[in-house]
VEXDREN-2710 file (C-alpha; in Angstrom, 1 decimal):
% VEXDREN-2710
k/r/px/py/pz
1/UNK/64.4/95.9/102.0
2/UNK/65.1/99.5/102.8
3/UNK/68.4/100.8/104.1
4/UNK/71.7/99.1/104.8
5/UNK/70.1/96.5/107.1
6/UNK/66.3/97.1/106.9
7/UNK/65.2/95.1/109.8
8/UNK/67.7/96.5/112.3
9/UNK/67.8/100.2/112.6
10/UNK/70.9/101.8/114.2
11/UNK/70.3/103.2/117.7
12/UNK/72.5/104.5/120.4
13/UNK/73.8/102.0/123.0
14/UNK/71.6/100.7/125.7
15/UNK/73.0/102.9/128.4
16/UNK/73.9/106.6/128.2
17/UNK/75.8/108.6/130.8
18/UNK/74.5/112.0/131.8
19/UNK/76.8/114.9/131.8
20/UNK/77.8/116.4/135.1
21/UNK/75.2/119.1/136.1
22/UNK/72.8/118.2/133.4
23/UNK/69.1/118.2/134.3
24/UNK/68.9/114.5/133.0
25/UNK/70.8/113.0/135.9
26/UNK/73.8/113.0/138.2
27/UNK/77.4/112.2/137.1
28/UNK/77.9/108.5/136.7
29/UNK/74.2/107.7/136.8
30/UNK/72.8/105.5/134.0
31/UNK/69.9/106.9/132.1
32/UNK/67.1/104.6/131.1
33/UNK/66.6/104.4/127.3
34/UNK/63.9/102.7/125.2
35/UNK/66.3/99.8/124.6
36/UNK/66.5/99.2/128.4
37/UNK/62.8/99.0/128.6
38/UNK/62.6/96.6/125.6
39/UNK/65.3/94.4/127.1
40/UNK/63.4/94.3/130.4
41/UNK/60.2/93.4/128.6
42/UNK/62.0/90.5/126.8
43/UNK/63.2/89.1/130.1
44/UNK/59.7/89.5/131.5
45/UNK/58.3/87.5/128.6
46/UNK/60.8/84.7/129.1
47/UNK/59.8/84.5/132.8
48/UNK/56.1/84.6/132.1
49/UNK/56.5/81.8/129.5
50/UNK/58.3/79.8/132.2
51/UNK/55.3/80.2/134.5
52/UNK/52.7/79.2/132.0
53/UNK/54.4/77.0/129.4
54/UNK/52.9/73.7/130.7
55/UNK/49.4/75.3/130.7
56/UNK/49.9/76.4/127.1
57/UNK/50.4/72.8/126.1
58/UNK/46.6/72.3/126.4
59/UNK/46.2/74.8/123.6
60/UNK/48.9/73.1/121.5
61/UNK/50.9/76.3/121.7
62/UNK/54.7/75.8/121.3
63/UNK/57.4/78.3/122.3
64/UNK/58.3/79.2/118.7
65/UNK/54.7/80.1/117.8
66/UNK/54.1/81.9/121.1
67/UNK/57.2/84.1/120.7
68/UNK/56.7/84.8/117.0
69/UNK/53.1/86.0/117.7
70/UNK/54.2/87.9/120.8
71/UNK/57.0/89.7/118.9
72/UNK/54.6/90.6/116.1
73/UNK/51.9/91.9/118.3
74/UNK/54.1/93.8/120.7
75/UNK/56.5/95.0/118.0
76/UNK/54.5/95.9/114.9
77/UNK/51.1/95.7/116.4
78/UNK/51.4/98.0/119.4
79/UNK/55.0/99.4/119.2
80/UNK/55.6/98.4/122.9
81/UNK/58.5/96.2/122.0
82/UNK/61.3/98.1/120.1
83/UNK/64.1/95.8/119.2
84/UNK/66.1/98.3/117.1
85/UNK/69.3/96.3/117.5
86/UNK/72.7/97.3/116.1
87/UNK/73.9/95.2/113.2
88/UNK/76.7/93.5/115.2
89/UNK/74.3/92.5/118.0
90/UNK/72.0/90.8/115.5
91/UNK/75.0/89.1/113.8
92/UNK/76.4/87.8/117.1
93/UNK/73.0/86.5/118.2
94/UNK/72.5/84.7/115.0
95/UNK/76.0/83.2/114.8
96/UNK/76.2/82.0/118.4
97/UNK/72.7/80.5/118.2
98/UNK/73.6/78.7/115.0
99/UNK/76.8/77.4/116.5
100/UNK/75.2/76.0/119.6
101/UNK/72.3/74.5/117.6
102/UNK/74.6/72.9/115.1
103/UNK/76.8/71.5/117.8
104/UNK/74.1/70.2/120.1
105/UNK/72.0/68.7/117.3
106/UNK/75.0/66.8/116.1
107/UNK/76.3/65.8/119.6
108/UNK/73.0/64.3/120.8
109/UNK/72.7/62.2/117.7
110/UNK/75.8/60.1/117.8
111/UNK/76.5/57.4/115.2
112/UNK/75.5/54.8/117.7
113/UNK/72.1/56.5/118.2
114/UNK/71.5/56.5/114.4
115/UNK/71.8/52.7/114.0
116/UNK/68.1/51.8/114.5
117/UNK/67.1/54.0/111.6
118/UNK/70.3/54.3/109.7
119/UNK/68.9/53.1/106.4
120/UNK/66.0/55.5/106.5
121/UNK/68.2/58.4/107.7
122/UNK/70.6/57.8/104.8
123/UNK/67.7/57.9/102.4
124/UNK/66.2/61.1/103.8
125/UNK/69.6/62.9/104.2
126/UNK/71.5/61.5/101.3
127/UNK/68.8/61.4/98.7
128/UNK/65.8/63.4/99.9
129/UNK/67.8/66.5/101.1
130/UNK/69.8/67.0/97.9
131/UNK/66.6/66.6/95.8
132/UNK/64.9/69.1/98.1
133/UNK/67.7/71.6/97.6
134/UNK/67.8/71.0/93.9
135/UNK/64.0/71.3/93.4
136/UNK/63.8/74.4/95.5
137/UNK/66.6/76.0/93.6
138/UNK/65.0/75.3/90.2
139/UNK/61.6/76.6/91.3
140/UNK/63.1/79.7/92.8
141/UNK/64.8/80.5/89.5
142/UNK/61.6/79.9/87.6
143/UNK/59.2/81.6/90.0
144/UNK/60.9/84.4/91.9
145/UNK/61.7/87.7/90.2
146/UNK/65.4/88.7/90.4
147/UNK/66.4/85.3/91.8
148/UNK/68.7/83.1/89.8
149/UNK/72.1/81.4/90.1
150/UNK/73.6/81.8/93.6
151/UNK/70.5/83.5/95.0
152/UNK/68.3/80.6/93.8
153/UNK/70.8/78.2/95.5
154/UNK/70.6/80.2/98.7
155/UNK/66.8/80.0/98.7
156/UNK/66.8/76.3/98.0
157/UNK/69.4/75.5/100.7
158/UNK/68.1/77.9/103.4
159/UNK/64.6/76.4/103.2
160/UNK/65.7/72.8/103.1
161/UNK/66.4/72.1/106.8
162/UNK/63.5/71.2/109.1
163/UNK/62.7/72.0/112.7
164/UNK/61.0/69.3/114.7
165/UNK/60.3/71.7/117.6
166/UNK/57.5/73.3/115.5
167/UNK/55.7/69.9/115.6
168/UNK/56.5/69.4/119.3
169/UNK/53.0/68.1/120.1
170/UNK/53.4/65.4/117.5
171/UNK/56.9/64.6/118.7
172/UNK/55.7/63.7/122.2
173/UNK/52.4/62.0/121.1
174/UNK/52.8/58.3/122.0
175/UNK/50.1/57.4/119.5
176/UNK/52.7/58.1/116.7
177/UNK/55.1/55.1/116.6
178/UNK/58.3/56.0/118.3
179/UNK/60.3/54.8/115.2
180/UNK/58.7/57.5/113.1
181/UNK/59.1/60.3/115.7
182/UNK/62.7/59.3/116.0
183/UNK/63.3/59.4/112.3
184/UNK/61.8/62.9/112.0
185/UNK/63.8/64.0/114.9
186/UNK/67.1/62.7/113.6
187/UNK/66.5/64.2/110.2
188/UNK/65.8/67.6/111.8
189/UNK/68.9/67.4/113.9
190/UNK/71.3/66.8/111.0
191/UNK/69.9/68.5/107.9
192/UNK/70.7/72.0/109.0
193/UNK/74.4/71.1/109.5
194/UNK/74.5/69.4/106.1
195/UNK/73.1/72.4/104.2
196/UNK/75.1/75.0/106.0
197/UNK/78.1/74.7/103.6
198/UNK/75.7/75.3/100.7
199/UNK/74.2/78.4/102.3
200/UNK/77.7/79.7/103.1
201/UNK/78.8/79.1/99.5
202/UNK/75.7/80.7/98.1
203/UNK/76.1/83.8/100.2
204/UNK/79.8/84.1/99.1
205/UNK/78.7/83.8/95.5
206/UNK/76.0/86.4/95.9
207/UNK/78.5/88.8/97.6
208/UNK/80.9/88.3/94.7
209/UNK/78.2/88.9/92.1
210/UNK/77.3/92.2/93.9
211/UNK/80.9/93.3/94.1
212/UNK/80.9/93.4/97.9
213/UNK/83.4/90.5/97.9
214/UNK/86.3/89.5/95.6
215/UNK/85.6/87.4/92.5
216/UNK/87.3/84.4/94.1
217/UNK/84.9/84.5/97.1
218/UNK/83.3/81.2/96.1
219/UNK/86.6/79.4/95.8
220/UNK/87.8/80.8/99.0
221/UNK/84.6/79.7/100.7
222/UNK/85.2/76.1/99.5
223/UNK/88.6/76.1/101.1
224/UNK/87.2/77.4/104.3
225/UNK/84.6/74.7/104.3
226/UNK/87.2/71.9/103.9
227/UNK/89.4/73.4/106.6
228/UNK/86.5/73.8/109.0
229/UNK/85.3/70.2/108.5
230/UNK/88.8/68.7/109.1
231/UNK/89.5/70.9/112.0
232/UNK/86.1/70.3/113.6
233/UNK/86.7/66.5/113.4
234/UNK/90.0/66.8/115.2
235/UNK/88.6/69.1/117.9
236/UNK/85.5/66.9/118.5
237/UNK/87.4/63.7/118.7
238/UNK/90.1/65.1/121.0
239/UNK/87.6/66.8/123.3
240/UNK/85.4/63.8/123.5
241/UNK/88.3/61.5/124.4
242/UNK/89.6/63.9/127.0
243/UNK/86.2/64.3/128.6
244/UNK/85.6/60.5/128.7
245/UNK/89.0/59.9/130.2
246/UNK/88.9/62.6/132.8
247/UNK/85.4/61.6/133.9
248/UNK/86.4/58.0/134.2
249/UNK/89.5/58.9/136.3
250/UNK/87.6/61.3/138.5
251/UNK/89.5/64.4/137.4
252/UNK/86.4/66.1/135.9
253/UNK/83.3/67.0/137.9
254/UNK/80.1/66.3/136.0
255/UNK/78.5/69.5/137.5
256/UNK/81.0/71.6/135.6
257/UNK/81.3/69.5/132.5
258/UNK/78.2/71.1/130.9
259/UNK/79.9/74.5/131.1
260/UNK/83.0/73.1/129.5
261/UNK/81.0/71.6/126.6
262/UNK/79.3/74.9/126.1
263/UNK/82.7/76.6/125.8
264/UNK/83.9/73.8/123.5
265/UNK/81.1/74.5/121.0
266/UNK/82.2/78.2/120.8
267/UNK/85.9/77.2/120.8
268/UNK/85.4/75.1/117.8
269/UNK/83.8/78.0/116.0
270/UNK/86.2/80.8/117.0
271/UNK/89.4/78.8/116.6
272/UNK/88.3/77.5/113.1
273/UNK/87.9/81.1/112.1
274/UNK/91.3/81.9/113.4
275/UNK/93.0/79.3/111.2
276/UNK/91.0/80.3/108.1
277/UNK/88.3/77.7/108.3
278/UNK/84.5/77.9/108.4
279/UNK/83.3/78.1/112.0
280/UNK/79.8/76.8/111.4
281/UNK/80.9/73.6/109.7
282/UNK/83.6/73.1/112.3
283/UNK/81.0/73.4/115.1
284/UNK/78.7/70.8/113.4
285/UNK/81.5/68.3/112.6
286/UNK/82.9/68.8/116.1
287/UNK/79.5/68.0/117.5
288/UNK/79.3/64.8/115.5
289/UNK/82.7/63.7/116.6
290/UNK/82.2/64.7/120.2
291/UNK/78.9/62.9/120.4
292/UNK/80.5/59.7/119.2
293/UNK/83.4/59.7/121.7
294/UNK/82.6/61.6/124.8
295/UNK/80.8/58.8/126.7
296/UNK/79.4/61.2/129.3
297/UNK/76.0/61.1/130.9
298/UNK/73.1/62.7/129.0
299/UNK/72.9/65.5/131.5
300/UNK/76.3/66.8/130.4
301/UNK/74.8/68.0/127.2
302/UNK/71.7/69.4/128.9
303/UNK/73.4/72.7/129.9
304/UNK/74.4/73.4/126.3
305/UNK/70.9/72.4/125.0
306/UNK/69.2/74.7/127.5
307/UNK/71.5/77.6/126.5
308/UNK/70.8/77.0/122.8
309/UNK/67.1/76.9/123.6
310/UNK/67.3/80.3/125.3
311/UNK/68.9/81.9/122.4
312/UNK/66.5/80.1/120.0
313/UNK/63.6/81.7/121.7
314/UNK/65.2/85.1/121.4
315/UNK/65.7/84.5/117.7
316/UNK/62.0/83.6/117.3
317/UNK/61.1/86.9/119.1
318/UNK/63.4/88.9/116.9
319/UNK/61.8/87.2/113.9
320/UNK/58.3/88.2/114.9
321/UNK/59.2/91.7/116.1
322/UNK/61.8/92.8/113.5
323/UNK/62.2/90.6/110.4
324/UNK/58.5/89.8/109.7
325/UNK/57.3/93.4/109.7
326/UNK/60.0/94.4/107.2
327/UNK/59.3/91.4/105.1
328/UNK/55.6/92.0/104.9
329/UNK/56.0/94.8/102.5
330/UNK/57.8/92.5/100.0
331/UNK/55.3/89.6/100.1
332/UNK/54.2/89.2/96.5
333/UNK/52.1/86.5/95.0
334/UNK/55.2/84.8/93.8
335/UNK/56.7/84.8/97.3
336/UNK/53.5/83.3/98.8
337/UNK/53.2/80.6/96.0
338/UNK/56.8/79.6/96.5
339/UNK/56.3/79.4/100.3
340/UNK/53.3/77.0/99.8
341/UNK/55.3/74.9/97.3
342/UNK/58.3/74.8/99.7
343/UNK/56.1/73.3/102.4
344/UNK/54.4/70.8/100.1
345/UNK/55.9/69.8/96.7
346/UNK/59.5/70.8/97.3
347/UNK/59.5/68.9/100.6
348/UNK/57.1/66.0/100.1
349/UNK/58.1/64.9/96.6
350/UNK/61.8/64.4/97.4
351/UNK/60.8/62.6/100.6
352/UNK/58.5/60.3/98.7
353/UNK/61.2/59.5/96.1
354/UNK/63.9/58.8/98.7
355/UNK/61.6/56.4/100.6
356/UNK/60.7/54.2/97.6
357/UNK/61.5/50.6/98.4
358/UNK/62.0/51.4/102.2
359/UNK/59.0/49.3/103.2
360/UNK/57.1/52.3/104.6
361/UNK/53.4/52.5/103.6
362/UNK/52.0/55.5/101.7
363/UNK/50.4/57.0/104.8
364/UNK/53.7/57.0/106.7
365/UNK/55.6/58.5/103.7
366/UNK/53.0/61.4/103.5
367/UNK/53.2/61.9/107.3
368/UNK/57.0/62.1/107.2
369/UNK/56.9/64.4/104.2
370/UNK/54.4/66.8/105.7
371/UNK/56.2/67.1/109.1
372/UNK/59.2/69.0/107.7
373/UNK/58.5/72.4/109.4
374/UNK/60.8/75.3/108.4
375/UNK/62.1/77.0/111.5
376/UNK/65.1/78.1/113.4
377/UNK/67.9/77.3/111.0
378/UNK/66.0/79.1/108.1
379/UNK/65.5/82.2/110.2
380/UNK/69.2/82.3/111.2
381/UNK/70.2/81.9/107.5
382/UNK/67.8/84.8/106.7
383/UNK/69.4/87.0/109.4
384/UNK/72.8/86.2/108.1
385/UNK/71.7/87.2/104.6
386/UNK/70.4/90.5/105.9
387/UNK/73.7/91.2/107.6
388/UNK/76.1/90.0/104.9
389/UNK/74.4/91.1/101.7
390/UNK/73.7/94.5/100.3
391/UNK/70.1/95.6/100.3
392/UNK/69.6/94.8/96.6
393/UNK/70.8/91.2/97.3
394/UNK/68.8/90.6/100.4
395/UNK/65.5/92.0/99.2
396/UNK/64.6/89.2/96.7
397/UNK/65.5/86.3/99.0
398/UNK/64.8/87.2/102.7
399/UNK/61.0/87.7/102.3
400/UNK/60.8/84.2/100.8
401/UNK/62.4/82.8/103.9
402/UNK/60.3/84.9/106.2
403/UNK/57.0/84.0/104.5
404/UNK/57.8/80.2/104.4
405/UNK/58.7/80.1/108.1
406/UNK/55.6/82.1/109.0
407/UNK/53.3/79.7/107.0
408/UNK/55.1/76.8/108.6
409/UNK/54.6/78.1/112.1
410/UNK/50.8/78.4/111.4
411/UNK/50.3/75.3/109.3
412/UNK/52.3/72.8/111.3
413/UNK/51.2/74.3/114.6
414/UNK/47.5/73.8/113.6
415/UNK/47.9/70.4/112.1
416/UNK/50.4/68.8/114.5
417/UNK/48.0/67.4/117.0
418/UNK/45.1/66.3/114.8
419/UNK/47.3/64.7/112.1
420/UNK/49.4/62.9/114.7
421/UNK/46.3/61.4/116.4
422/UNK/44.9/60.4/113.0
423/UNK/48.1/58.8/111.8
424/UNK/48.6/57.1/115.2
425/UNK/45.2/55.5/115.1
426/UNK/46.0/54.2/111.5
427/UNK/49.4/52.9/112.7
428/UNK/47.7/51.1/115.6
429/UNK/45.5/49.3/113.1
430/UNK/48.5/47.9/111.2
431/UNK/48.9/50.7/108.6
432/UNK/52.2/52.0/110.2
433/UNK/55.6/50.4/110.2
434/UNK/56.5/47.5/112.4
435/UNK/59.5/46.8/114.6
436/UNK/60.4/47.4/118.2
437/UNK/60.2/50.9/119.5
438/UNK/63.7/52.4/119.9
439/UNK/64.7/54.7/122.7
440/UNK/63.5/58.3/122.6
441/UNK/65.8/61.2/121.7
442/UNK/65.6/64.7/122.9
443/UNK/63.9/67.2/120.6
444/UNK/65.5/70.6/119.8
445/UNK/63.9/73.3/121.9
446/UNK/62.7/70.8/124.4
447/UNK/66.0/70.3/126.3
448/UNK/64.5/70.9/129.7
449/UNK/61.6/68.6/129.2
450/UNK/59.7/70.7/126.8
451/UNK/56.2/69.6/126.3
452/UNK/55.1/66.9/128.7
453/UNK/53.1/64.0/127.4
454/UNK/49.6/65.4/127.2
455/UNK/48.2/62.2/125.9
456/UNK/47.9/59.2/128.2
457/UNK/50.5/56.7/127.1
458/UNK/49.5/53.2/126.4
459/UNK/51.6/50.1/126.2
460/UNK/53.1/49.6/122.8
461/UNK/54.2/46.1/121.6
462/UNK/56.9/45.2/119.2
463/UNK/54.8/45.6/116.1
464/UNK/53.7/49.2/117.0
465/UNK/50.2/48.2/118.2
466/UNK/48.7/49.2/121.5
END
């Protein structure tokens, strides 16, 4: 990576004021700058996607894929979209997006909601996820030049979380047994919060190794993680109890409750930082505790999920327009090979090992192993690395993250519909798991309904057959 923050070149602010009597304008009149035009274009793209999003479902095109391709074409391809954002803007965008995503993913998956697949979730998150991080770390050390120690741990942890939104067509395909879709969704909602402490710890270790942070940065990060987890639990439990009580007594209006929960997610983050804790861990733990105790209607969380979805789309656009073009120059054969391994061996082998003895057949294990797309969380971890590390530290690791996410967008986008239909037919013939279909859970990035069911649903009985 070139420069202090290669993907984000410093530019003047978005609005400049003309001097009195200058030919450029009148006193107090805002002058249009290229950033103004780019921002207007981003807003136009969001509105256009709103108009045609359902139509795009017929082409199996999800919002992440659409905005990555749009950002790449309009940014690097034509130069029409110029997102030369200041460092602080990018950092704030990445941090707020991660906070809202961590909180909402955890809050919508309460402990009660996990009961139907608790055993399988424990296997994937308690066994499969650590194995995935460990295997990814080992292969990063062996394969990637200049990557070892903390940097290898960063790569392994940053590429471990999955994003079910990249397989959205599979997630709404009723041919796939609801139990399996739910399992993939729950895993995706929790693994990013679980690996966040490892990513924070790895970034602190890399900064200390580079001399940009003190030698005790790693130990200090561990203390922050512990403080953040404890504080987040207290905030989430207290806020959930207060909301449940005030709604029951008629003190709180449901119409404004969503705004309050949106503020709560950010409050958990900012106040944890103020007391010396890790804000990301605090937001995730607060979401878990809040989701278990709030007892509010589903629509209360909808406002937060929609806000997180909006920022998520902007992150995908920045990824395509800014991060990918800078990373392309650093795509080596080692980077590409590691990206392929990350989507296959590093993901699928730990999943297979963790599901031994679970009762799932080989086809189901392979299906769950493949549908572990790398997406939003990995991108945000990459952006944080660009912002927090010196160029020499970011250059070996950020291209790996970018390449893996790009391949995942393409591979999982192309295979989501055909593999879901093929597996669904096999499950209908008795090859899939049995058991009653549990209630559906919302998928990240589909808060407002997302993809509608483009397949005609059929009645499903208790053993998963139609």
